[in-house]
TITI-368509 format. One record per residue: residue in three letters; x, y, z of N, C-alpha, C, CB in turn. Coordinates in steps of 0.02 Angstrom, whole numbers, plus 32768, in hexadecimal, padded with zeros to 4 digits. Each point is the difference from the previous one (the first is absolute). Glycine has a CB too. Example, Ala and Ser with C-alpha at 12.3 -4.5 7.8 and 13.67 -1.06 7.14 Angstrom:
<recs>
ALA82947EE481867FD3803B8000802D803C80007FA17FC5803E
SER804D80707F9E802A803B80037FD980378025803B7FE07F94
</recs>
This chain:
<recs>
UNKA4C6203AB785803480247FDE80417FD980057FC7806E8019
UNK805B7F8A7FB0803E7FDA7FFE803B802A80177FD27FBC7FA2
UNK80558028808C803B80238018803A7FF47FCF7FDA7FF58078
UNK804B803F7F7B803B7FFA7FD6803D8007802C7FC4802F7F9A
UNK80657F9E8066803D800180298034802B7FDE7FE77F8E802F
UNK8036809E7FF78035802A7FE680427FDC80077FBF8069801D
UNK80687F957FAD80417FDF80028031802B80267FE97FC77F93
UNK803B801A809C803380258024804080077FD77FD07FD6806B
UNK803B7FFD7F67803B80017FD77FEC7FF87FB880477FD1805E
UNK7FDE804D7F747FF17FF97FBA80137FBB7FE88011807B7FEF
UNK7FCE7F6D7FDD80107FBF7FE3804380067FDC7F847FE07FF4
UNK80A77FEF8016804380057FE5800E7FC97FCD80258032806B
UNK7FFD7FE07F5E80177FCC7FD280367FD780237FE480487F9B
UNK801D7F77805880307FD6802480297FD47FD17FB380018060
UNK805380127F6180297FD87FD28048801A80017F9A7FEA7FB7
UNK8084801280848041801E800C80307FCB801A7FCA806F8019
UNK80747F8F7FCB80317FCF8017801A80118046801F7FEA7F89
UNK7FF57FE3809C801B8009804380387FCD800B7F8F802B802B
UNK80A57FEA7FF680377FD4801480027FFE804B8042801A7F97
UNK7FD57FAE808580087FFE8048803F7FDC80147F858001800B
UNK8090800C8032803D7FE3801B7FF47FED8049804880447FB0
UNK7FD07F8180627FF97FE8804580467FEC80187F887FD87FED
UNK808E8047804980407FEE801D803A80047FCF7FC37FB7804C
UNK803D807C7F8A803680087FCF7FF97FD57FC28048801C805E
UNK7F857FBA7F9F7FF47FD37FC77FC7801C7FD680297F9C8043
UNK7FE680797F807FCE801C7FD37FD67FC97FE0804A80637FEA
UNK7F787FAD80067FD67FD07FDC801E7FF67FBB7F988024803F
UNK805C7FA27FA4801E7FF07FBF7FD180117FC780417FA68036
UNK7F82806E7FD97FD280127FCA7FDF804380117FEB7F867FE5
UNK7FFC809A7FE87FDC803E800A7FB87FF08011804C803E7FAF
UNK7F9C7FDE80877FBC7FF280187FD280397FEA802E7FC08064
UNK7F9180397FAA7FD080347FED7FD98017803D7FF77FD07F8C
UNK80058071807C7FD9801E80357FB67FEF7FF48054805E8010
UNK7F8A7F8B80247FB97FEE7FFA7FD380388018801F7F88800F
UNK7FF08093802C7FDA8039801A8027802080387F937FCA7FE0
UNK8056806F80358020802180387FCD802A8024806D80017FC5
UNK7FA3800E807A7FD28025802A80288030802B7FAD7FA18001
UNK8031807D802F80208031802A803D7FE680247F928034800F
UNK806E7F8C800580377FE8802980307FD07FDF7FB4800E805A
UNK80407FDF7F67802D7FD07FE17FED7FEF7FBA80167FD3806F
UNK7FFE7FF17F7B7FF17FEA7FBD7FFC7FB57FFD803880657FD1
UNK7FB17F827FF77FFB7FB97FF3801D7FF37FBB7F997FF3804A
UNK808D7FD77FAF801B7FEF7FBE7FFF7FB47FF7804880687FFF
UNK7FBC7F837FC280037FB97FF180487FEB7FF87F8F80047FC8
UNK80807FBF804B80447FE67FFB7FFE7FB57FF7802C805E8047
UNK80077F867F9B80067FB87FFD80257FE5803C7FFE80057F83
UNK8016802880AA80257FEE803C7FD5800A803E806B80207FC8
UNK7F947FAE80647FDC8006803F802C802680317FC17F937FEC
UNK8020809C80398025802780327FD87FFD80418032804E7FA8
UNK7FEE7F9E808D7FDE7FF780407FEB8042801F80437F988012
UNK7F828069800D7FE9803B80268033801180357F877FE27FEA
UNK8084805E80228030801780318045800F7FE37FC27FBF8053
UNK8049802F7F6D8040800B7FDF800780497FEC80007F897FD7
UNK803A80958037800E80447FE8800E7FFB7FB5802E80268071
UNK7FB680097F6880067FFE7FB7800F80467FE67FB17F9E7FFA
UNK807C80657FD68010803F7FDF7FDF80007FBB806F800B803F
UNK7F6980287FB37FDA80067FC2802080367FD47F957FDB803B
UNK806F80177F84801680327FCF7FCE7FFF7FC6807B7FF38021
UNK7F7280487FC97FD580067FC4802A80257FCC7F9180008044
UNK80897FDB7F8B8033801B7FD27FE580207FC180497FA9802D
UNK7F8680847FD87FE380197FC2801580477FEF7FA27FB68015
UNK80708073801A801780437FEF80398013802F7F8D80217FD7
UNK80A28007801080348017802E7FE6803B8028805A7FD97FB1
UNK7FB5802D808F80217FCB80277FCF7FC8800F804F80558032
UNK7FCC7F6E7FD57FD67FC780107FE28009804680467FB67FB6
UNK7F7E802E80527FE17FFE8042801E7FC680277F9480337FD3
UNK80807FDA806B801A7FCD802D7FDF80088044806F7FFC7FC2
UNK7F7F7FCC805D7FE580028044800B7FBC80207FA980577FE0
UNK805B7FA9806180077FC380267FC07FF58028807E800D8007
UNK7F6B7FB67FFA7FC37FF0802480047FBA801E7FBF804B7FB4
UNK80097F9E80657FFA7FBE801E7FCA7FD97FDA8025802C8073
UNK7FEA7F967F7D7FCD7FD47FE17FCD7FF0803680547FCE7FAB
UNK7F6E8044804A7FCC7FF380317FD67FC27FEF7FFC807B8018
UNK80047F717FA97FE07FC27FED801A7FEA7FBC7F99801F8041
UNK80617FA07FB380137FE27FC07FD27FC57FF5807A8025800B
UNK7F627FDC7FBC7FD37FC87FF380067FEB7FB77FB28028805A
UNK80477F977F9D80057FE37FBE7FC1800E7FD8804C7FA6802C
UNK7FBE806C7F957FC7800C7FD480147FF07FB87FD38059804E
UNK800D7F767F96800B7FEC7FBA80497FF37FEE7F9C80427FE3
UNK80877F99804880457FEE7FF28033803480117FD47FBB7FA9
UNK8017807F806D802C803680177FEF80118047800D802D7F8A
UNK8012800780907FF2801880447FEE80497FFE804E7FAC8030
UNK7F7F80667FF67FF08046800C8022801280417F8F7FFA7FC2
UNK8097803C803E80268015803A7FEB8045801680617FB97FDB
UNK7F89804D80637FEB8040801C8038801D802A7F887FDA8001
UNK808880657FF18037802380217FE6803E802280537FD37FAC
UNK7FC1803780927FEF803D80268040802880087F9F7FC7803D
UNK805C807A7FB48039802C80088005801880487FF780247F88
UNK80447FF0808D8009801B80427FDB8043800580717FC7800C
UNK7F7D804C80307FD7803C800B801D803E7FDF7FDB7FCE806B
UNK8066803D7F9D801E803E7FE7800480027FB3804080078069
UNK7FBF7FBE7F7780047FFF7FB87FBB7FFC7FDE806E7FC9800C
UNK7F5E8029801A7FC07FF27FE17FE680377FD37FE87FBB8062
UNK801280817FB67FE380367FD88029800E7FC27FD180328068
UNK80707FD17FA1802C800B7FC67FFB7FC77FCF804E80418049
UNK7FB47F827FD080007FC57FD57FC07FFC7FD680477FC58054
UNK7F8080447FCC7FC17FFA7FDC7FFA80367FCA7FCB7FD08066
UNK8048806C7FAB7FFD80377FCF802D7FF37FC47FE78050805E
UNK80557F987FB0802F7FF17FC97FE67FC77FD5805E80288047
UNK7F8A7FA37FD87FE77FC77FDA7FC580157FD480267FB1805B
UNK7FAD80767FC17FC680187FD9801880267FC27FBC80088069
UNK807180267FA1801780287FC780277FD67FCE80058063804A
UNK80257F6F7FCE80267FD57FD27FD27FD47FD7805F80028050
UNK7F6C7FE57FCF7FD07FD67FDB7FDD80287FCA7FEF7FBA8066
UNK7FFD80827FAA7FDF80297FCD802F80137FC87FB5802C8058
UNK808A7FE27FB8803080117FCC800D7FC47FD380358054804D
UNK7FD37F717FCF800A7FC47FD77FC37FF27FD5804E7FD28058
UNK7F7880367FC47FC27FF57FDA7FFC80327FC77FC67FD48067
UNK804B806B7FA6800180347FCD80317FED7FC87FE380588056
UNK80587F917FBC80337FEC7FD07FE57FC97FD2805B801F8052
UNK7F847FAF7FCB7FE47FC97FD97FC880187FD3801F7FB0805B
UNK7FB6807C7FBE7FC9801B7FD8801980287FC47FBA80048067
UNK807A80247FA3801D80277FC9801D7FD27FCB801A805E8050
UNK80067F6C7FC6801C7FD17FCF7FC97FDF7FD780607FEA804E
UNK7F6980027FD37FC97FE07FDD7FD980307FD47FF87FB0805D
UNK7FFA808C7FBD7FD4802E7FDB8025802A7FCD7FB880038064
UNK8087800E7FA88025802C7FD3803D7FE07FE17FD8805D8044
UNK803B7F687FD5803B7FDF7FE58042801F80167FBB7FE07FA0
UNK8042804D8091803D80218018801E7FD780397FD480727FDF
UNK806D7F81801E80257FDF8035801E8035802D80197F9B7FB6
UNK7FCF806A8087801B8030802F802E7FDF80327F9980457FF3
UNK809C7FDE802180277FE780387FD9800D803F806E80157FC4
UNK7FA67FCD80737FDF800D80408001804A8011801F7F8D8026
UNK801980937FCF8007804780107FD3802A7FD380757FEC8025
UNK7F8880067F9A7FD480257FD27FB77FF8801480547FF17FA3
UNK7F987FD2806D7FBB7FF380157FF18026804080037F8F7FCA
UNK802B807080667FF68024803F7FF6804A7FF480447FAA803C
UNK7FE780737F9A7FFB80487FF37FBD80127FDE807D80067FF6
UNK7F6F7FD27FD97FC0800D7FDE7FC57FF7803080327FDA7F93
UNK7FCF7FF080947FC97FF3802E7FFB80378034800E7F857FEF
UNK802A8090802D8000803580327FE480407FE280637FCD8039
UNK7FB280447F8A7FE9803C7FDF7FB47FFE7FF38071800C7FCB
UNK7F757FB980227FB97FFB7FEE7FD27FF0803B80267FDB7F91
UNK7FF07FFD80A07FD27FE580318011800B80497FEA7FAE7FAC
UNK8051806A80658014800680467FD0802D802880767FEE7FDD
UNK7F70804780037FD2802D80247FBF7FDD80148031805F7FC0
UNK7FBB7F6E801A7FC27FDC800E80097FC780317FD980207F8F
UNK80667FCF8080800E7FC7802C7FEE80118048805C7FDA7FB3
UNK7F797FFE806D7FEA80118044803B800180327F917FCC7FE6
UNK806B8060804A8035800480327FF07FD3803A801A80767FDE
</recs>
């Protein structure tokens, strides 16, 4: 009999922009979120960031913007860019992951509406529609 592994977390869309700042110096380009998990996230960047560096993350897709501070736990080169793994502090982890999950779904919803219906939604309009249609189904 084949065992079916139960997913602990839902699969998340990750075509979401991300900005970061290190020591008061903001990145000069908009990066893309690659994935995220219970304790942090990963994003691509054209900038190398050393492990152990404190980093401030912003996801600028809906008001209010998501902001969190974390620590770079790894950085590795991949195809001319860098994959950067960030771990959030313990007290921010649950809040941060929940917010990132919802922001990703809202941004994905906004893009789908534009492609399927041709409607341009603001971040706030997309958030209100997504919450009205899907928030009850979003796992806690």
